[in-house]
N, C-alpha and C positions, 0 to 999 in steps of 0.2 A: 491411475488406479481407479477402479470402479467403486462407486458408493453402493454398499450392499444394503438393500431395503427389505424389511419384513412387513407383510400385511397381515393383520389379525382382525377378522370379521366373520361373523356367523352367517352373513348373507352373500351368496354367490354374486348377485348383481353388483354389490358394493365392492367386492373383491376385484371383479373384472374392470370396473370403472377405474379404480386406483392402479391396477396393473397397466391399463392403457395409458393413463397419465404418466406413470413412471417411465414407460417405454419411449415417451416423447422427449425425455430429458437426457441430454448427453452426460455420459459418465455415471449414470445411475442404472442399477440392475436389480431385479428381484432375486433375493436370496432364498426367500421362503414365503409361502402363503399358508396361514393357519386358520382353521375353521373355528377355533375357540382358544380361550386364554390358557387352558391347561396344556394344550399342544404347544403353544408358544413358550410357556414356562419351561417345558422339557427341552425344547430346542435351544433356548437361551442359556441353559446350564452348560451346554456343550460348545455352542458357537455364538459369539457376540456379533451383532450386526451394527451398521453405522447409524441406522435410523429405523424406528418402528412406527408404522401407521396403524393406530390402535383404536378399535371400536371400544365403547365403554359398556353398553348394556348387552351382555351376553349371558347365556345360561351357565350354571355351575360356578364360574368365576368371572367377575367383571374386569374390565380393563384397568380400573383403578386398583382393584385388589391385586392384579398381576404385578403392576409396577411397585406397589408397596411390598410385595413379597420377594422382590429380586434383591439380592445382596449387592449386585452391580447393575445400575440402571442405565440402559442405553438412551440416547436422545429419543424423545417421543413426540409425535404429532398425533393428537387425538382426533378421531373422526367419529362423529355421533349425530344422531337425530335430535338430541336433547340439549338445549341451551343451558339448562339448570345445573349441569355438571361443570360449568366453566370454572367456578372458584376452586373446585377440587382438582381440576386439571392443572391450573397454574400453581396450586399449593405443591404439587408434585414436580414443579419446575419444567412443565411441558414447553416445548418450543413453540407450539401453536395449537389451536383448538378449532377444528373445521366442523361446521354444522352442515349436515346433509339436507338437501342435495348439494354436492360439492361441485362448483364450476371449475373449469381448468384455470381461469384467471386467479381464483382464490387459492387453488392448489399451488400455482406458481409463487404466490406471496409466501406460502409456507416453505417452499423450497428456498426462497431468498433468505428467510430467517435461519434455515438450517445452514446455508452457506456462510452467513454472518457468524454463526456459532462456530463453524469449522475454522473460519479466519481467526476468531478469538483464540481458539485452541492453538493454532499454528503460531500466533504471536507469543502465547504463553510458553510453548515449547522452545521457541527461538530465543527466549529471554527478553522479549520486548513487551513485557506485561504492563509497564507503568502507565502508558496512555490508556490502554484498554481497561486497566483496573480503575482508573478515575471514573469511567463511565459504567462499570459493571454493577449490576443490581440483581436482586432476587425478589420474588413475590412470596408472601407468607399469608396464610389465612388466619386472621385475628378477629374474634368476635363476629364471625360470619361475613367479614369483609376482607378484601385483599389489601395488604400493606406492602408498599414498595420500599425496599431497603437497599441503599447503595452500600456496597461492600466496604468502601473507604470509611463509612460512618461507624462500622462495628468496632466496639472495644473488646468485648469478649462474649462468649456464648456459654450458658450453663445448662446442663441436662437436669431435668426434673421428671424422673420416671419416663413416661412416654411423651413428654413435652420438652421443649427447650425454651429458655429465656434468652433473648437477644438484647444485649445492652449496647446502646449507641450513644452518640454525643448528646442527643436530645430526648431519648425515650427508652422505655423498656417494653419489649413485646414478648408475649408468651404464645407459642403456637405448637400444634401437634406435629412433631417431627423427631426423628432419631438424631442424636449427636453424631453417630457414625456416618449418617448421610451427609451432614454438614462438613464433616472432616473430608469426605470424598469430593464434595463439590467445590469447596473453597480452595483457592490457589495456595499451594504449600510454601510458596515464597513469601506469602503475606500472613498466613495463619498457621498456628501449631497447636496440636492437642497436647496439653501439659498434665492432664489428669483424666481419669475415666469420665469425669463430669464437666470438664472445662476445655474450651478452645480459646486461645488468646490471639489478638492482633499483634503481630511481632513488632510493628512500628510503634506501638503504644507502650511497649515494655520500658520502664524507666529504672527498675531495680530488682534485685534478687537477693534474698537473705533468709536463712533458716527454712529453706524449702518453700518459700512464699514469693510469688511474683508480685511486684508492685506496678500497677497501671493507674497513674493519677491517684485518686483517693481509694481505689479498689486494691484488695490483696487477694490473690488467687493461689491455692495450694498446688504444688507440683507433686504428682504421684511418683512413687519409686520407679515404676516401669517406664515412665516417660522422662525421667530426669536426665538420662544420658543424652538423649537427642536434644533436649533443651540446652544442656551445657555445651554441646557441640555448636549450637546456634550462637550462644554467648561468646564462645571463643572466636567464632568467625567474625563477630562484630568488632573485636579488638584490633 
């Protein structure tokens, strides 16, 4: 099966360069080339692609704004002339960040990262997540710096308006992100949303009483609309 790629860039030479690079990779094909983020937004509402090569600085809507506006985010490789957007790119969980002019060798490294990502997903879908989970991590922007967090360290996540608080074994991090995005990105075999404001690490759950989950010294409320799914998980553990 072909890997369907979308190129989003307002500069025709940049579009053509990426198109030529993609054409050299087996099993990859161009699904769409968009001149701006608004055009890409409309297409992505109808047809999801496997990976988006996305410029950042574009008129009307930037590449960063495009990704933040999507309810379902495809894998993204940012392509830009500006290094200073790097932290923002990784905050949005980009697979890679290519700075123009982009060489073919650098492009191939980005493709390798995409292939690793696909391999991780295939392991997840096949039920072989355990080893991959031990190594899995995400980057979060905290106080203008990038913080690397291994998923196995996360105890629970709390929503605070437009931010989330991530509680791990050793620290508490606050970052600008939606809890719905974390619910989508985290493996559902390891994490479960139990409240509109909370996601818990299932392996850390040690008790449940009076609609409260106990995780070590922490107690997390279970929302009414989330209780049935959580109870199904508990019955499955017995």
